[in-house]
C-alpha positions in Angstrom: 9.7 117.4 139.1 13.0 117.3 137.3 14.4 115.0 140.0 11.7 112.4 139.4 13.6 110.6 136.5 16.5 110.0 139.0 14.3 108.0 141.3 13.5 105.3 138.7 17.0 104.1 137.9 17.8 104.0 141.7 14.7 102.0 142.3 15.7 99.5 139.6 19.2 99.2 141.0 17.8 98.5 144.4 15.5 95.8 143.1 18.4 94.0 141.4 16.1 92.7 138.6 18.9 91.8 136.2 20.8 88.6 136.8 24.0 87.2 135.3 23.7 85.1 132.2 25.1 81.7 133.2 24.6 79.8 130.0 23.7 80.7 126.4 22.4 78.9 123.3 20.7 76.0 125.1 17.7 74.1 123.7 14.7 74.1 126.0 15.2 70.6 127.5 18.8 71.5 128.4 17.6 74.8 130.0 15.0 72.9 132.0 17.6 70.4 133.2 19.8 73.2 134.4 16.9 74.9 136.2 16.0 71.7 138.0 19.7 71.1 139.1 20.1 74.7 140.3 16.8 74.5 142.2 17.9 71.3 143.9 21.2 73.0 144.8 19.3 75.9 146.5 20.0 78.4 143.8 17.2 80.6 142.2 17.4 80.8 138.4 15.3 81.7 135.5 15.4 80.9 131.7 14.8 83.4 128.9 14.5 83.2 125.2 17.4 84.8 123.4 16.9 87.2 120.5 17.1 86.0 116.9 15.2 83.6 114.6 17.2 80.5 115.6 18.0 81.7 119.1 18.2 79.3 122.0 17.6 79.8 125.7 19.8 81.4 128.4 19.8 80.7 132.1 20.3 83.6 134.5 21.2 83.7 138.2 22.0 86.4 140.7 25.6 87.5 140.4 26.3 86.4 144.0 25.2 82.8 143.1 27.2 82.5 139.8 30.2 80.7 141.2 28.2 78.2 143.2 25.9 77.6 140.2 28.8 76.7 138.0 30.1 74.3 140.6 26.6 72.6 140.8 26.4 72.3 137.0 30.0 70.9 136.8 29.2 68.3 139.4 26.2 67.1 137.4 27.9 67.4 134.0 25.4 69.9 132.8 24.4 71.0 130.2 24.7 67.7 128.3 24.4 67.3 124.6 21.5 65.1 123.5 22.6 61.8 121.9 22.5 62.0 118.1 19.6 60.0 116.7 18.6 59.2 113.1 17.7 62.8 112.4 21.2 64.1 113.1 23.1 61.1 111.7 21.3 60.9 108.4 21.6 64.7 107.9 25.4 64.3 107.9 25.6 61.2 105.7 27.7 61.2 102.5 26.1 61.1 99.1 27.2 57.5 98.3 28.2 55.8 101.6 29.8 52.3 101.6 28.1 49.4 103.2 30.4 49.7 106.2 29.7 53.4 106.6 25.9 52.7 106.4 26.2 50.1 109.1 28.3 52.3 111.3 25.9 55.2 110.9 22.9 53.0 111.6 24.5 51.7 114.8 25.4 55.2 115.9 21.9 56.5 115.3 20.2 53.6 116.9 22.3 53.9 120.0 21.4 57.6 120.2 17.7 56.8 119.9 17.8 54.2 122.6 19.8 56.6 124.9 17.2 59.2 124.4 14.4 56.8 125.3 16.2 55.7 128.5 17.0 59.4 129.5 13.2 60.0 129.3 12.7 57.8 132.4 12.2 59.8 135.6 15.3 59.8 137.7 17.8 59.1 134.8 20.2 61.9 134.2 22.2 60.3 131.4 22.5 57.1 129.3 24.9 55.6 126.8 24.1 52.6 124.7 26.8 50.5 122.9 25.6 48.1 120.3 27.7 45.2 118.9 25.8 44.0 115.9 28.3 42.3 113.5 27.4 42.2 109.8 27.1 38.8 108.2 30.1 37.6 106.3 29.0 36.5 102.8 32.0 34.2 102.6 31.2 32.6 106.0 27.4 32.4 106.1 26.9 30.5 109.5 29.7 32.1 111.5 28.1 35.5 112.4 29.0 36.4 116.0 26.1 36.8 118.3 24.9 40.4 118.8 25.6 42.0 122.1 24.9 45.4 123.8 26.0 47.3 126.8 24.1 50.1 128.5 25.3 52.7 131.1 22.6 54.4 133.1 23.4 57.4 135.3 20.7 58.2 137.8 20.0 60.5 140.7 20.9 58.9 144.1 17.4 59.2 145.4 15.9 57.5 142.3 18.5 54.8 141.5 16.6 52.1 143.4 13.5 52.7 141.3 15.6 52.9 138.1 17.4 49.6 138.9 14.1 47.9 139.3 13.5 48.7 135.6 16.5 46.6 134.4 14.4 43.8 132.8 12.5 46.4 130.9 15.7 48.2 129.8 17.1 44.9 128.5 13.8 44.3 126.6 13.8 47.8 125.2 17.3 47.5 123.7 16.8 43.9 122.5 13.6 44.8 120.8 15.2 47.6 118.8 18.0 45.5 117.4 17.5 42.6 115.0 18.7 39.3 116.4 19.7 40.7 119.8 18.6 38.6 122.8 17.7 40.4 126.0 20.1 38.0 127.9 23.0 39.5 125.8 22.3 43.0 127.0 24.3 44.1 130.0 23.2 47.1 132.1 25.4 49.1 134.4 23.9 51.7 136.8 25.9 54.6 138.3 24.8 57.3 140.7 25.2 60.8 139.5 27.2 63.1 141.9 24.9 65.1 144.1 25.1 68.9 144.2 26.9 70.4 147.1 24.7 71.5 150.0 23.9 75.2 149.8 25.9 77.3 152.2 24.1 78.8 155.2 22.3 82.1 154.3 24.5 85.2 154.8 24.0 87.3 157.9 21.5 89.9 157.5 23.7 92.9 157.0 23.3 96.1 155.0 25.7 96.7 152.1 27.2 100.1 152.1 26.4 100.4 148.4 22.8 99.5 149.0 22.6 101.9 151.9 24.0 104.7 149.8 21.5 104.0 147.0 18.7 103.8 149.4 19.7 107.2 150.9 20.0 108.7 147.5 16.6 107.4 146.5 15.0 108.7 149.7 16.6 112.1 149.2 15.3 112.2 145.6 11.8 111.3 146.7 11.9 113.9 149.5 13.2 116.6 147.2 10.5 115.8 144.6 7.8 115.9 147.3 9.2 119.0 149.0 9.4 120.9 145.7 5.8 120.0 144.9 4.7 121.2 148.4 6.5 124.5 148.1 4.9 125.2 144.7 1.5 124.3 146.1 2.0 126.7 149.0 3.2 129.5 146.8 0.2 129.1 144.6 -2.3 129.0 147.5 -4.1 132.3 148.0 -3.5 134.0 151.4 
């Protein structure tokens, strides 16, 4: 029975249950985006919560898939940082901001909120919103330039046609969030996100020498344990 503990580590090694940590410190939406991209690239992955009170999420893949997984994520520009909205911008504001600083912070936060809303649309993988909302000049009250906005939408190739059909709604969304901005003054540009490389053909079904050695050792341990128990049983059996 002393050989029994040896069989458990060998079994775990053969199962290959521990993968390689590909990314750390992600929030859950980022981890989910990564899982979707890897799945579409033919790579199995899982997410797990990291230890600690403020811990994020990590994504793990099989060591043999790590290089290809990084290539897939690089092609899709993942993981992406979420655009900063009012929550992040206001938290960094100075104690007594000037009127110009307040206006710039407001535009930055509003752009981030709009980008978040657009990224929530199915098929959209990224969005940027640029707002041009000039402040009124107190010395020239009737000469304020007309507000304008530009939107860049990156979408998956298979979903770009459906996303393009939403252009009038996107214009209305941006115009409705900015005071004095007309939908006709909002320009929208669509771009297809790069597709992940096609997964390589599955490897030939061969047996790794290391796995064969581990399997042989595990089998020998199991036989030895069983044989030892049989010998003791026979010795204890009355003749």
